[in-house]
N, C-alpha and C positions, 0 to 999 in steps of 0.2 A: 511318653513320647520323647523322642530325641530332637535336637535342633542343632543347626550350624549357625554360628555367629560370625559374620564377616567384619574383621577388625584390622585388615592389612594396610589400609591407606595411610598416607603420610600427613594428611590434613593440612595441605599447603594453604588452603583458603583461610585457615585459622592462625597462621603465623603472626606474631612470634609465640603464641601460646603453645604451639605444638613442636617447638624446636627441641625441647627437652622431654616432653610428655606426649604420647600418642593421644589423638583426639578422644577416643572412647574412655580414656582414663582421666580426663580433665575433671576437676571437682565441679559438680553441678548440683546446686541446692544441697551442698554440704557433704556429698559423697561422690565417688567416681561416677561418671555418666553411665557406665555399664551396670552399676549397681541397680539403677532403676530398671534397666532391661532384664537383668537376671531375676529380680524380685517379681516383676510382672510376668515373666515367662513361667516362673514357678507357680504363680497364682493361676496361670492358664493351663496347668497340667503337664508342663515340661519337667522331666526328671533328670535329663542329662543334656549337656551342651558341649559341642566341640568348637573351640575357638579356631578360626582360620586366620592366622597371624602372619605378619611379614615385618613391617616397620617396628623396630624396638620390641621384637617378639618376646624377649625375656621378661619384660616388665609386666606382662599380663599374668603370667603364672606367679610372679612375685607378689602381685597385688591380690590375687584371689585363691591361689593354691588349688587343691583338688576338689574343694567343695565350698560353695558360698551361696547364701540366700536360699538354702534348701535344694540346690541343684548340684549334681555331680559334674565336674568339669574335666575336659581333656583339651590338649593343645596340639595343633598341627601347623607347622610353618612352611612358607614358600621360600625357596632360595632365590627365585626370580618372580616378579609379579606375573600372575597368570590370568588376570581379568576376573570378573565375577563368576563366570561359569567354571573356569579353571580352578579358582580357589575353592568353590563348592565341591568339585570333583576331587581335589586334593585332600580336603578335609574329610570326605566321606570314608576314607580308609579307616578312620577311627570310629565309625558308626558300628553298632551291633545289631540293628534292626533287620527285619526280613525285607525281601524285594517289593512286597506290596504295602509295606507300612508307610505311613505319612512321616515326612521329615520337615520340620519347620525351619525356614531360612530367615534369619534376622540380619539387618544391617546395623552396624555399630554407630551410625550417625543419625538414626531416626528415633524420634520420641513420639510414641503413638499410644492412644488410649482405646484402639479398636478391639473388638471382641475376637480374640484369637480362637477360642473354642468354637464360635459360630463359623469362622472361616474353615476350620478343620472339618466341621460337620458338613458343610457344603461340599468340600472336597471329597469326602467319603461317599456322600449320597450320590454325587455325580460320577463316581468312579473315574475321577480326573487324573491326568498325568501331572498337572500343575494347577494350583489355584492361587491367583494373585489378589492381594489386597489392593483395591482401587479406592481412591478418594477424589472428591471433586474440588477443583480450584478455580479461581477467577482467571488466571493466565496459564493455561495448559501448555503453551508453546515452550516453556522452560523445562518441561518434564517429558517423560515417555507417555504418549497419548494412547489410550487403550479403549477402543470401542467394543461394545458387547451387544449380543442379540438379546431378544426379549427373555430368553431362558437363562441369561447370565453367561452364556458361552462367549469367550473372547474371539472376535472376528479378525483382529489385526493388532500388531504392536508397532506403533509408529514412534520411534525414538527421537524426541526433541524436534518435531516438525514445526516449521513456521506457520503452517496452515492446519491447525488441529481440527478434527472432525467431531470431537467431543471434549467436554471439560473433565472427563475421567482420566486420571493419571495413575501411573505405576507408583504405589506408595512404599515399595521396597520390602514388603514382607510376603514370602511365598510359602506354600505348602507343596512339596514335591513328593510324588511317589518315589520310593527309594530306587526302583529300577530306572526311572527317568534320569536320576542323577548318574547312575552307573553308565548310562548311554552317552554321557558327555565325554569327548575324547580326553584321555589321560595325558598329563605332562604337556599340555598345549595351552596357549593363550586363547581363551574362549570368553565371549561376552554373552550372558544369558539374554540381555536386552536386544542385542543386534543379531545374534545367531540362534541361540537355543529356543527362545520363545517363538520367533517367526518361523523357524523350521518345524516345530511341533504343530503350529497352527496350519501351515501349508500342507502338512502330511495328513491332516484330518484328526489328529489326536485331540482328546478332550482337554481343553485349557479353559478354566473357569475364572470369572471375575467376581470377587466378593466385594461389593460396594458398600462402604460405610464411611461417612464423612464426619466423624467425630474429631477429637483433638488429634492433630498430626503436624509434625514439624521436622524438617531437615535442619539439623543444628550445625551445618557445615560452614557457616560464616560467623564472624564475631557478633553481628546483630542478632542472628538467630540463636546463637549460644546464650547470649544474655537473656533473650526472651524465654528460652526454655527453662533456664534456672529460675527466672522470675516467676514464670507460670507455675512451676512446681512449688515454690515457696508460698505463693498466694493461694494454691489449691485449685487452680484451673484444671490441673491434671493430678489425680491422686496417685501416689506411689508408696508401696509398702516399705521402700528403702529410705524414705524421708527420716532424718534424724531428729525431727521435731514436728510440732503441730503447725498446720498452715497459718499464715499470718502476714503482717506487713513486713516482717523481717525474720531472718533466722540467724541467730548468733550462736556460734559453736563454742565449745568449752575453751576457756582461755581468751576469748575475744573480750575487748573492752570498749564499750560505747559510753562515753561520758554523758552525765546529765546535761541537758541543754543541746546535745547533738540531735539532728533530725535524720533518722534512718528509717526508710519506709519503701513502699512500692515493690515489695518482694526481694529486697536486698539480702544477700548472704554475707555475713561477716565471719571470716575464717578464723581458725585457731591462732591465737597470738596477734590478730589484727587489732588495730587501735583506731578509733574515731574520736577526735578531740571535741571538746565543747565548742559550740558555734559552727561546727561543720555540718554540711548537708549532703547526704548520700541517698539517692533515689534510684530504684530499679537496677542495681549494680551488683557485681560479683567481686568481693574483696577476698583474695586468697590469703593463705596463712602468712602472718608477720607483715602484712601490708599496713600502711599508715596514711591517715588523712588528717591533716593539720587543721587547727582552728581557722574558721573563716573560709575554708575551701569548699567547693561544690563539685560533686561527682554524680553525673547522671548517665544511665544506660551504658556503663563502661565496665571494663575488667581491669583490676589491678592484680598482677601476678605476684608470686611469692616475693616478699620483701620490697615490693614497689612502694614508693613514697610520694605523696602529694603535699606540697608546701602551702603555707598560709596564703589564703586569698586566691589560690589557683582555681581555674574553672575547667572542668572536663565534661564533654558531652559526646557520647558515642566514641569513646577512645579505648585503646588497648595498650596497657603498659606491660612490657616484658619483665621477667624476673629481675629484681634489683634496680629497675629503672627509677629515676628520680626526676620529678617535675618541680622545679624551683618556684618560689613565691611569685605570684602575679602572672604566671603563664595562663594563656587561654587556648585550649586545644579542643577542636570540634571535628565533626564530619568524617569519622572513620580514621582519624590519625592513629598510627601505630608507632610506639616507641620501643625499640629493640632492647633486649636485656642489657643491663649495665650502663645504658646511656643516661647521662645527667644533663638536664636542661637548666642552665643558669637562670637567675631571676629575670622575669619579663623578657624571655628570649623569643617567644612566639605569641603573637596576638592576632585574633581574627577581627577585632573591632578596635576603633580608636579609643583612647582614654577619654574619660569624661572631663 
């Protein structure tokens, strides 16, 4: 089976992490986020993937080459953003399958443990044009709302409606019949969510919903990115690409965690990163060459390459860009983002009064 992997977005919600690195290449539980998708795709029977690239397109081929994690890879880039449908149609020129063959469509910001083989099986049994993975959430108004009939056939596609009629949402993984992809207008901006899916449904084409509410996460925000990495390290979602066994922490080669440091909660300590004695790091992502000094506390945060946290500093839900420095005694909370190269002097930011 062949697949198209959509990785063209700029990842603006994840800045400053994505200033220098596309979101799908951000280190997640010790490897690029896409490594987990490639490994799971291979385990699901995918033999070849076409990357639909745009932002920093050259970095994807440099990272993975023409084969990785058991999957052959090809790359097709957009000169101008074409939307989800336009990107799929553009990438399809690199497919080799026939018109009736299934093509798996994956999104480069979704971490999912659903059964892809079962989704493909449903698609083929129903002779569908498209089969969507649907999952159930508590607040469907934030996503595409997708009601289905008793037989699983999709009856409507309501993109981010404030009054959802079901808690089933579009989970971002599709199986297309190849001919349905070829019917998308070429060289045009097209949204599958707002145009392709509603058009197919209104025309009477068979569009199926495969409902499975296992592990699913859109990693497009810093909070979700940290959670995804943490869940992989803790083993909440198994990944063949994990560079170590599940546990309280994942320390990569060259990382140094001093005796007396507390590092747990699914934390990843990247290559060359240092956590000094007396420091506490919980549920966080420390990228390569980052540094946490004695007495500092880091919770649910991301330290980019070379970022440094000084003695006694406190970080909770914070993102530090490449080379950012948080001086001693600072207290950063509530989604604060420090841009690359910025240096906060000692006790420059406090959220609470001194004792």
